[in-house]
N, C-alpha and C positions, 0 to 999 in steps of 0.2 A: 374576326374574334370580336365579341360583344364588348370587350374592357379592356383599355390600355394593363388594366392591372390584373391581367391572367398570369396564375401561378401554377403551370396543370402537373407540378409537382410537387407543393405542397402538402403533404402526406402527414394528418392529423389523427387523434383516436383519441375517445374520451374511455372508452372498453379498455382495463389493464390488457398487456399482453397476453395473459395468463386464460384471461377468458375468451380472449380472440382464437384462441387456440384451440379452444371446449365448446363454441357456437355451430351454427350452420352457418355456412356464407357468411363469414366474417367483411368479406369486401361491402358488404351491405354497411357496414359499419366505421370504415376507415378515411372516409372523403379523399380529397385529392384527386381525383378523377381528371379526365381532359378535360378543357373548356371551360372548368368550373372558376369561379370568380372570386377571389379573393380581398379585402379590401381592406386596408386598417390605415388608422393616422386621425388627427382630429376633422379631418373636414370630410368626416361621415358623419352626419348630426342625427340621424336615425336609421335602426338597425331593425331588421322585417322578417321575420322567421315563417316561409312559408312552407304550412303543416298538410302532409296528406297521410288522412289516416286511413294507410293502410303500408303493407311493407315493402322496402325499397324497392323488388322487384315489380312491382304494381304501381308504384308512383312514380317511380324517374319515366316512364315514358308517356306521361300524362302529358296531355297536349297545353292545357291551361295553367299549370304549374309551371312549363316552359315560357310560356310567354309573359307571366306576371316574374318570372325571375329573368326576365329580359327588361320587361318594363321599369322596374326598381334599377336595377344595376347597373342602366343606361342613363342614369341620376347619378352626378358627381357627387351628392348631397346624400347618397343614400344606399344601403348596401340590405343585399337580400342574400338570405341563406336557406339551405333545403331541411327539410324536418319529416320525419317517417316513424313512423310507430313499429319499433324493431319489434323481433320475432317474441316465440313466447319463451325461449329459451335464454335470450339477452336480458327480457323483462327481469325472468327471475334472479340473473345474477346483479342489475340494476337494484330490484328491491334487496335482495341481500345485505348489498355496499354500501346503499344510499347515492347511488348515482344518478344525477336528474336527467332528460332528456335534452340533446344537444343540437344545434345546427352544426353538420358537416364540413363547413368551409371554415368555421374559426374553433370550433368545442365550445361556443356561447350556450350556455343554459338556458333552456327555453326561458324561464323567469326573467331573465336578462334583457329580453330584446323591450324596445319599444311598442312594436307592431306584430302579436303574432294571428296571422291570417291562415284559416285554416278550409282547406274545400269538400265543400257539404255532395258528393257526389251522387252517394246513394242512401240509400237510408239506413241498411243494413251497418252504415261507419260509424254510425252514431253513438254508438257504446263505446268504438275504438276513439271518438274523439274525446270521450268523456277519460279515457284512457290517458289519451296522450295528456291533458291538462293535468291530472293528478301525477304520471311520471316527469312533467315539468316542472311541479310546485306551484301552478297557476292553481289558486281555488276554483273550485267547480262553480258554483253560484259567482251569477256578475254581480249579484247586491252584497255580495259577501268580498269583493276586490276593494282595493284601498288605493289612494293614490299612487302609492309606490308599485304595483302590478301594471303590465301591459295591457295594452286595448284588445281584446281579443275580438277578429271580427271574421264575421262567415260570409261566403262567396260558393257559387256554382248551381247547380240547375236544383237543388233540395232549398236554397235559399227562397226561391219563387213564394215558398210553402214555409217561413221561419217559426210561425208560433211554439210546434215542436220541441222545438233547441232554443228559442227564446230567452230564458231562463240561463242557459250560461252563454250568453255570446252577448257582445255590448255593443255591437254594432253589424248589419248586414248588408252587403254590395248586392243589390237585385238588378240583375243583365248584364251584359256584359261590361267587364271587368278592368280591363287596359286602360280608360280614360278615366273612367271614377277610383281606381286604383292612384293612378296620378294625380288625378285633383285631391283626392283627398291626402296625399305626401305633400303635395304643396299647399294646402290649409294648416296642416299640421307645422309644420316646419315656419310657416308665417306669424305663428301665435307665438306670444311670451312665453319665456321657459319657464314660472310658473305654471303654465299650463300644461309644459310639454315635457319637462325633466324629472322624472321619476323619481330622482334622486330628492327634490322640493317640494313636489307635488300632492297638496292636501284629497283629501276625500271631496271637498267642495270643489275643486280645481279640478280634479276629475270629472265631477259629475257635468261642469260646465263648458269643460272639452267635447263630453258627446254633446252637448248642448248644439256645440257650434258647427261639430261634424255634421250632425244630421240633416242641416240644413242643402247640404250636396245632391244632388240630384241622382236617384238609384239609391241614397244610402238610409238604412231604417234605423233607430235606435229602439229596442222594445222600450227598455227604461222609461222613455218619455212618451209610452201610453198605455191606455188602461183597457182592458177586453171586456166588450161588451156582447151578449147572446143577439144574435137579430132574430124577426121571428119565424126565419126558417130554421133555426138553430146551427147557423154561421157565427162562429166568432170573431168579431168585426172589432179591429184596433181603434179608439179616439185615444186622440189627443189627448194626456191631461193637464196641457197647459197649452196657452197660445206661443210659445218659444218653438214648438214643433208644427212641421207642417201638417196639412191636414189630412194628407194619406204619403208614404211611400211612393215614388212612379217607378217603373222600370228602367233602366238605363239602355240605349239603343244607341250603339256607331253605326253611321249609316254608309261611312264609308271606310272599307276594310284596306282597301290598297293603304290609305294613310295610316293605318296600325302598327303598329311595333312585330314583328316578328321574329322569331330567332331561327339564325340561318348559323350559330355554333352553339347546338346545345351541349348541355354536360354528355360523355361518352361514358356510360357506366364499364366498371370492372368488369362485372358480371352480367351473365345474360338475364333479360328483362324478358316482361311477355309481349313485348314489340320492340323490336332491337333491330331496329331501320331508320331511317330518315321519313321527315313527313311534312308536307306541304297541306295547311287547310285552304281547297280550292272556293269553299262559298260557305255561307253561313246561312241556317233556313230550313224552309221546305213548303215546295207549293200542292203539298196533297191535303196536310190539313185532318191526317186520322184520328180521330177524336180518344183512342185509345194510347196516344204516342207524347207522350212529356217532351220530347226533346222538339217534337214538332213543332209543339207551343211555344217554347221558353225559347229558342232561339231564332223564331221570326222576328221580323222579314225575310226574305230570300236577299241576300248580298253576296257577290260573286268579285274574288281578287282578279286583274288584266291576268292575261293569258303569258302576256312577255315578264311583267313581275313574275309570275310562279316557275317562270324557267329559271329566274334566276336567282329566286332563290332556294331552289333545287341545286341548282350549279353549286353556291355558297355550302349548302349542308354538306355534299357530297365533300367541299376540297377541305371543311373543316372539321369532318368527322372521317370520311372514309368508307360511310357502310356503300354496300352494297346492292340496296333496295329503298327506293323513296315510295311512300305510301301515298295514295292520292287522301286529304280527311274531308268527308263530308257525310249527311246524312243519308244520301244517295247520288252518286257521283254523275251518272247519266243525267241527271239534271244540268248538271253546269253546262250554260250555253253553248260552247264549243269544245267537248269533252275529246272527241276524236281530234281535233287538232291541237289538242293539250298531248295528249297521248302523244299521237304522231312526235309533235316539236322536243319531248322530252326522251322518246327514243334515239331520234336522228342526233341528239346531242351526248347521249353518254351510252349510247349499245356498243360502244367502242368500248367503252371502260367498263363493261359486262356489271353493269348498272340496270337491276331491271325494274318495274314500274308495276306497281300493285296498288286494287281497288280493294278496302276492307267492307263495304255493306251493299249490296247490288236489293233492289225492289225487281221483285221476279218481272212486273209487267214494264220494266223498261229496260231490261237485259237483252242482249243482241249478241250473236255468232261473232259478228265483224269485231265487236268492244272485245271479247276474250280473246280473240286469236291477236287482236294488238298488243295487249299487255303480256302476250305469251314469247315476244319477238328475241325477248335476252335469253332466257329459260322457263322452262316449268314451272306456274307456280296456282295455287288455289285461288276459288273462288268464294264468297258467303253471298250466300241469295236469304232474303230476308221473306220469306214464302207468305206470311201472314200480312205482308202490307200488298198482298195481290190483287187485283181486280177479279169479278165473278169471270 
């Protein structure tokens, strides 16, 4: 498992039982899933809420959330909890009964966390983000937050264009989040309590904290910049003082093998949109299609070693009981040794009836042999991306 503090049968709930009996899919709200990490005690100095601005069924399989959950919870001095946007029926009950949005691991209200991290996965979730902050009792505008409020940090693909949401966030992490979040927590915990302790932190101390954290590579503090229009009409952030970097740069982790990866992900009680184990075989794309946001923001191409991937798959299967492993990539055939990797996984897991799946394939890199290799255990579908084909 990812933590010795694992309590798989610790079931908590913030919604009253009468409400749980009246909402759709109550398993979304009770917590207590297998492999969840519950930490209590004085040794946890910072509590992080990892928020996905969509319903539980969509947010639970998100690999970025799983990775950051692992990054935080492997630290003995920090704890991460999952927070999802409730469905409309539960939201109605929460507003009627003044129930604050909470973390699934400990029922902690969102406004009681030290750090609230929110995934900006796609633009249509922006209204959901504001809804989560409102349900969590956190002022929507960064300028209206006091020293007693959590730090609200955004990350993910849409953080590469943070300005549309800049008024609502204290910080953005631009680029790969694994190393950046770990360094941010390290810096946070190294600062004096008057800057980090919400019980005593003043508004000026909060501003000083944001200034210091903005020095971390990949971290952008919108409050430290003024927007100026360029001759071409673009809005360009300019530092308001010399305390802030000239520009925020993207954080890139070049060695995927060295990055933490969850091999004991939380197993949900109810079916989710992707109900399977997943391993990230590479990050980035060589094709450079100009219409593709992911191909731009996740470059350059980096791969994990084949032996490491096989070991990660073995651990995930052993720790979850899934009967399928999906290979995560913008285009799986771009992995330099894809045929040997699939053969390795089939040799290791076919006798256990565990299948290997490919999530998305470019038409011009698809092959019949590749299709046959993933059908060795059981028949499954293939997803082709026809808009990425050559002439």
